[in-house]
C-alpha positions as CSV (number, residue, x, y, z in Angstrom):
1,X,-30.2,-9.2,-29.4
2,X,-28.7,-6.0,-27.8
3,X,-24.8,-5.9,-28.2
4,X,-24.2,-4.3,-24.7
5,X,-26.6,-4.5,-21.5
6,X,-26.2,-3.2,-18.1
7,X,-27.5,-4.7,-15.0
8,X,-28.8,-2.2,-12.4
9,X,-28.7,-4.6,-9.5
10,X,-25.0,-5.6,-10.0
11,X,-23.7,-2.6,-11.4
12,X,-21.9,-4.6,-14.1
13,X,-22.2,-4.2,-18.1
14,X,-22.4,-7.2,-20.3
15,X,-21.2,-7.7,-23.9
16,X,-22.6,-10.1,-26.3
17,X,-20.0,-12.5,-27.5
18,X,-21.6,-15.3,-29.8
19,X,-24.5,-16.3,-28.0
20,X,-23.5,-15.4,-24.6
21,X,-23.4,-12.2,-22.5
22,X,-19.8,-11.9,-21.0
23,X,-19.3,-9.3,-18.1
24,X,-17.0,-6.3,-19.0
25,X,-14.3,-6.8,-16.1
26,X,-11.2,-5.0,-15.8
27,X,-8.6,-4.7,-13.1
28,X,-8.5,-1.5,-11.1
29,X,-5.9,1.1,-12.3
30,X,-2.6,0.9,-10.2
31,X,0.3,3.2,-10.2
32,X,3.4,1.6,-12.0
33,X,6.4,1.9,-9.9
34,X,9.8,0.7,-10.7
35,X,10.3,-2.9,-9.0
36,X,14.0,-4.0,-8.3
37,X,15.6,-7.3,-7.4
38,X,14.2,-7.8,-4.0
39,X,10.7,-6.9,-5.4
40,X,11.1,-9.3,-8.3
41,X,12.3,-12.1,-6.0
42,X,9.3,-11.5,-3.6
43,X,7.1,-11.7,-6.7
44,X,8.3,-15.0,-7.7
45,X,8.1,-16.2,-4.1
46,X,4.4,-15.2,-3.7
47,X,3.4,-16.4,-7.3
48,X,4.8,-20.0,-6.6
49,X,4.1,-20.4,-2.6
50,X,1.4,-17.8,-1.6
51,X,-1.0,-18.1,-4.5
52,X,-4.1,-16.4,-2.5
53,X,-2.0,-13.5,-1.5
54,X,-0.8,-13.1,-5.0
55,X,-4.2,-13.2,-6.6
56,X,-5.6,-10.9,-3.8
57,X,-3.0,-8.3,-4.4
58,X,-3.6,-8.6,-8.1
59,X,-7.2,-8.2,-8.3
60,X,-7.3,-5.5,-5.9
61,X,-4.7,-3.4,-7.9
62,X,-2.3,-3.3,-5.0
63,X,0.4,-5.8,-6.2
64,X,2.9,-3.3,-7.8
65,X,2.6,-1.0,-4.6
66,X,3.2,-4.0,-2.4
67,X,6.2,-5.1,-4.3
68,X,7.4,-1.6,-4.7
69,X,7.4,-1.2,-0.7
70,X,9.1,-4.7,0.0
71,X,11.6,-3.8,-2.5
72,X,12.3,-0.5,-0.8
73,X,12.4,-2.2,2.7
74,X,14.8,-4.8,1.6
75,X,17.2,-2.2,0.0
76,X,17.1,-0.2,3.2
77,X,17.6,-3.1,5.5
78,X,20.4,-4.7,3.2
79,X,22.5,-1.4,3.3
80,X,21.9,-0.7,7.1
81,X,23.0,-4.5,7.7
82,X,26.1,-4.3,5.7
83,X,27.1,-0.7,7.4
84,X,26.5,-2.0,10.8
85,X,28.4,-5.5,10.2
86,X,31.2,-3.7,8.6
87,X,31.7,-1.3,11.5
88,X,31.2,-4.1,14.0
89,X,33.9,-6.2,12.3
90,X,36.4,-3.4,11.8
91,X,36.0,-3.4,7.9
92,X,37.1,0.0,7.0
93,X,38.6,2.3,4.4
94,X,42.0,2.0,6.3
95,X,41.8,-1.9,5.6
96,X,40.8,-1.2,2.1
97,X,44.1,0.7,1.3
98,X,46.2,-1.5,3.3
99,X,45.0,-4.9,2.1
100,X,42.5,-4.7,-0.7
101,X,42.0,-8.7,-1.0
102,X,41.4,-8.8,2.7
103,X,38.8,-6.1,2.5
104,X,37.2,-7.7,-0.5
105,X,36.8,-11.0,0.8
106,X,35.4,-9.9,4.1
107,X,32.9,-7.4,2.5
108,X,31.7,-10.2,0.3
109,X,31.3,-12.3,3.4
110,X,29.2,-9.3,5.1
111,X,27.0,-8.9,2.0
112,X,26.4,-12.5,1.7
113,X,25.4,-12.8,5.1
114,X,23.1,-9.5,4.8
115,X,21.3,-10.9,1.7
116,X,20.7,-14.0,3.6
117,X,19.2,-12.2,6.4
118,X,17.0,-9.9,4.1
119,X,15.8,-13.0,2.2
120,X,14.8,-14.8,5.2
121,X,13.0,-11.8,7.0
122,X,11.3,-9.9,4.0
123,X,11.5,-11.9,0.9
124,X,10.6,-15.5,1.4
125,X,8.3,-14.8,4.5
């Protein structure tokens, strides 16, 4: 028996493993982009709650690109929200110099609300 065979109709090659020919399948090459906190949260969510989307992205080789895109969008949205909320609520550098504890408390509140919005709109959606 031949160790390897190629099927012209399907374009798939097979390798003999014991008594059976198994297809030589591999995932497509994908660019390895760094994934941050937001992308990792989204990955965990789609693995647990959107399994078909996860499998489709994984097998098409687009998972890393998708996660990097979500991570970038979430990061940009978070910083934009924090900036807008801080301006609207009067949390300025002047407040920081006059009353540091008040500034920290208000900025933590703003960051917490911005995180909740980003999670709701991008990460867990």
